[in-house]
C-alpha positions as CSV (number, residue, x, y, z in Angstrom):
1,M,120.2,28.4,-27.9
2,P,121.0,27.3,-31.5
3,N,122.6,29.9,-33.7
4,R,121.4,30.8,-37.2
5,R,124.1,28.7,-38.9
6,S,123.0,25.6,-36.9
7,I,119.4,26.1,-37.9
8,L,120.3,26.5,-41.6
9,M,122.4,23.3,-41.5
10,L,119.5,21.4,-39.9
11,L,117.2,22.7,-42.5
12,A,119.6,21.5,-45.2
13,L,119.5,18.0,-43.7
14,A,115.7,17.9,-43.2
15,P,114.4,19.2,-46.5
16,V,110.7,20.0,-47.0
17,S,108.6,20.3,-50.1
18,L,105.2,22.0,-50.6
19,S,102.0,20.0,-50.8
20,P,99.4,20.9,-53.4
21,L,97.8,23.2,-50.8
22,G,101.1,25.0,-50.3
23,L,101.8,23.4,-46.9
24,A,105.3,22.3,-45.9
25,V,105.7,18.6,-45.7
26,P,108.9,16.4,-45.2
27,A,110.6,15.7,-48.5
28,Q,111.2,12.1,-49.5
29,A,114.8,10.7,-49.5
30,A,115.0,10.8,-53.3
31,D,114.1,14.4,-53.6
32,A,117.3,16.0,-54.9
33,L,118.5,19.2,-53.3
34,P,120.5,21.8,-55.1
35,Y,124.2,21.4,-54.2
36,T,125.7,23.9,-51.8
37,P,129.0,23.4,-50.1
38,E,127.5,24.1,-46.7
39,A,124.7,21.5,-47.0
40,F,127.1,18.9,-48.5
41,E,129.6,19.4,-45.7
42,A,126.9,19.2,-43.0
43,A,125.6,16.0,-44.5
44,Q,129.1,14.6,-44.6
45,K,129.8,15.5,-41.0
46,A,126.5,13.9,-40.0
47,G,127.6,10.7,-41.6
48,K,124.7,10.7,-44.1
49,P,124.7,8.5,-47.2
50,I,125.1,11.0,-50.0
51,L,124.8,10.9,-53.8
52,I,126.0,13.7,-56.1
53,E,123.9,13.7,-59.2
54,V,125.5,15.7,-62.1
55,S,122.8,16.3,-64.7
56,A,121.6,18.6,-67.4
57,P,118.0,19.2,-68.5
58,W,118.8,18.3,-72.1
59,C,120.5,15.0,-71.2
60,P,118.5,11.9,-72.1
61,I,120.6,9.6,-69.9
62,C,120.0,12.0,-66.9
63,K,116.2,11.8,-67.6
64,T,116.5,8.0,-67.5
65,Q,118.4,8.1,-64.2
66,K,116.0,10.3,-62.3
67,P,113.0,7.8,-62.0
68,I,115.5,5.1,-61.0
69,L,116.8,7.2,-58.2
70,A,113.3,8.2,-57.2
71,K,112.3,4.6,-56.9
72,L,115.3,3.7,-54.9
73,G,114.6,6.6,-52.6
74,E,111.2,5.1,-51.8
75,Q,112.9,2.0,-50.3
76,A,113.2,2.0,-46.5
77,R,117.0,1.2,-46.6
78,F,117.7,4.4,-48.5
79,K,115.5,6.6,-46.2
80,D,118.5,8.7,-45.1
81,L,120.0,9.1,-48.5
82,V,120.7,12.8,-49.4
83,I,120.9,13.5,-53.1
84,F,122.6,16.7,-54.2
85,E,121.9,17.8,-57.8
86,V,124.6,19.6,-59.7
87,D,123.7,21.4,-62.9
88,F,126.2,20.5,-65.6
89,D,125.8,23.7,-67.5
90,T,126.0,26.2,-64.7
91,R,128.0,24.7,-61.9
92,K,131.5,24.3,-63.4
93,D,133.0,25.2,-60.0
94,V,131.4,22.1,-58.5
95,L,132.3,19.9,-61.5
96,R,136.0,20.8,-60.9
97,R,135.6,20.1,-57.1
98,F,134.4,16.6,-57.8
99,D,136.4,16.0,-61.0
100,A,133.1,15.3,-62.9
101,R,133.7,15.7,-66.6
102,M,130.3,14.7,-68.0
103,Q,126.6,15.0,-67.2
104,S,124.9,11.8,-66.0
105,T,127.7,11.4,-63.4
106,L,126.7,9.8,-60.1
107,I,129.1,10.0,-57.2
108,A,128.5,8.1,-54.0
109,F,129.7,9.1,-50.5
110,K,129.4,7.4,-47.1
111,G,129.9,10.4,-44.9
112,E,133.2,12.0,-45.9
113,T,134.5,9.1,-48.0
114,E,133.8,8.7,-51.7
115,T,132.7,5.1,-52.2
116,G,132.1,5.0,-55.9
117,R,131.0,6.8,-59.1
118,S,129.5,6.0,-62.5
119,V,129.1,7.9,-65.7
120,G,126.2,7.3,-68.1
121,E,124.8,4.4,-66.2
122,T,121.1,3.5,-66.9
123,Q,120.8,-0.1,-65.6
124,P,118.7,0.1,-62.5
125,E,120.6,-2.7,-60.7
126,W,124.0,-1.0,-61.3
127,I,122.7,2.3,-60.1
128,E,121.3,0.5,-57.0
129,G,124.7,-1.1,-56.4
130,L,126.3,2.3,-56.5
131,V,123.7,3.8,-54.1
132,E,124.2,0.8,-51.8
133,K,127.8,1.9,-51.4
134,T,126.6,4.9,-49.5
135,L,125.2,2.8,-46.7
């Protein structure tokens, strides 16, 4: 019988969102999850393609990146991509952990290995190239 921790880890890897009727439906790959160390570690151990998205609500570059990431997440090849969002203003502990010094930082992981990062990038083809490094 699975224990509580196993169930929580599985839920972190299989996110859901609410439909307009309030029903739980599977989330799309590009739906960003709030970063938690436990969910990140579980995704790494599962060998998932991972993108850390450091953003701030006031950041115009971050606002430009979001629809690009959403569009990439709709592609079949990125169906397993897990995006963890890190708030630049409130998660200084996480910024230190990833050595992220600016908002609009994207950090790619293939399982437990960091495969690339970019700061301030808004060119769709360059962001796509970074996300491809997670596969």
